[in-house]
N, C-alpha and C positions, 0 to 999 in steps of 0.2 A: 281181168288180172287174176283171179280166184284169191282174192283177200292178201295177196302179197303186198309188202310195203318194202320200198327202195329207198335207199339213202345214199349219198357219197360220201366218201372221206380220203384224206389224203392217205397213202401207204405208210408214211414217215409218221403219222400219228400213232400212239399207241392203242393196241387193240383193245375192245372192250367187250364184255359178255353181251351187251344190248346189241352188237354189229350182227348178230344172227351168223348166215353165209357170207363169208369174206371172198370177194371174188376181183381178181385184178383183171382190168379192162384195158390195160396197155400191151402193145406187141412188144416190147422190151421189157426185160426183167429191170426193175428198180435199182440204181446202184446204191450199194450199201446195205440192202436188206437180204437178209437169209432167210432160207425159206422156211428155218423153223421158228425165227423172231417174229417175222411177218404174218405168221399164223394167217398164211393164204390158204382157203380152202379149194379153190378153184382157179387156174389161169386161163380165161378166156379169150385167147389171143382173136379167135374169129369175131369177137364183138369190138375189137380195137378197129381205128381207122387203118387204112393200107399204109404202106411205107411212103408211098406217093404223097398219099394226102397229108398225112403227117407232116411230113417235110415242108410242104407247100405251107401249111398253116405255122409253122415253125417260123418261116422265114417271114410270113408277112401275118402277124397275129390281128392286124387291125380288119382281115378279111373275116371276122367271126361268123358273118351271115352266110357267106359262100361255103366255108368249112361245114356248118352244120348241113347245108341243104346236099351237099356233096357226100356228106357222112350218112345221112339219112338213106341216099339212092344205095350206099354200100350195105347199110343192115337189111335192106331189100334181098341181098343174095342168099345162094341157099345155106353156104356156110355159117352165115350171121343168124340166119332163120333157124337152122338147128340149135345154136348156142343158145339163142333166146328161149327155145323150147325147152332145153335141158334147164336153164334157168329157173322157168316157170314148173318146170315138174319137181323140182325139190321141194322136201318138206318144211322148209324153214319159212317163218312168216315174214321174217325181216332179211332182205339180203342189202349188204354193203358193197357197192361198187368204188373199188379201190383204184386210184390214179396217183401218177407221180408228178405231175407237172406243177409248176411253182403257181402258175395263175390258178386259183380258185374259183373264179368266176367264169374263164373261157378255156374249158378244156374238153377232151371226149367224152368224160365220165357225165360232164353237166349236159351235154347235148344227148348222151345214150338215156340218162335219166328223163329227160323231156320226152324224148321218143317213146320210152318204157311206158311212162304216165298216159301217153295219148293213144297207145295202142291196145 
């Protein structure tokens, strides 16, 4: 991981200097967040789950384990791998993965963080 540290944060929380590089990892732009006020440095749509997977999980959040397994498969695609390579090439030590979901324990940023820490 070349010394990079990752953390997650809800996009609606105020930006902080300690956030480092702020990366939105949702496929849809969050409601009510302006590009200027959100201080989003990078919108990594290719790291977000597909629309199909996102909709399936939204409809059945109790299927968290199945969502994570399917999402990890999507993270192995060339587009996602290119986005990961871009993240890892950035000159910031801290990278904050931003998400809009209300559930702070089961969302794509949580799954992505776990995957990034394992790979």
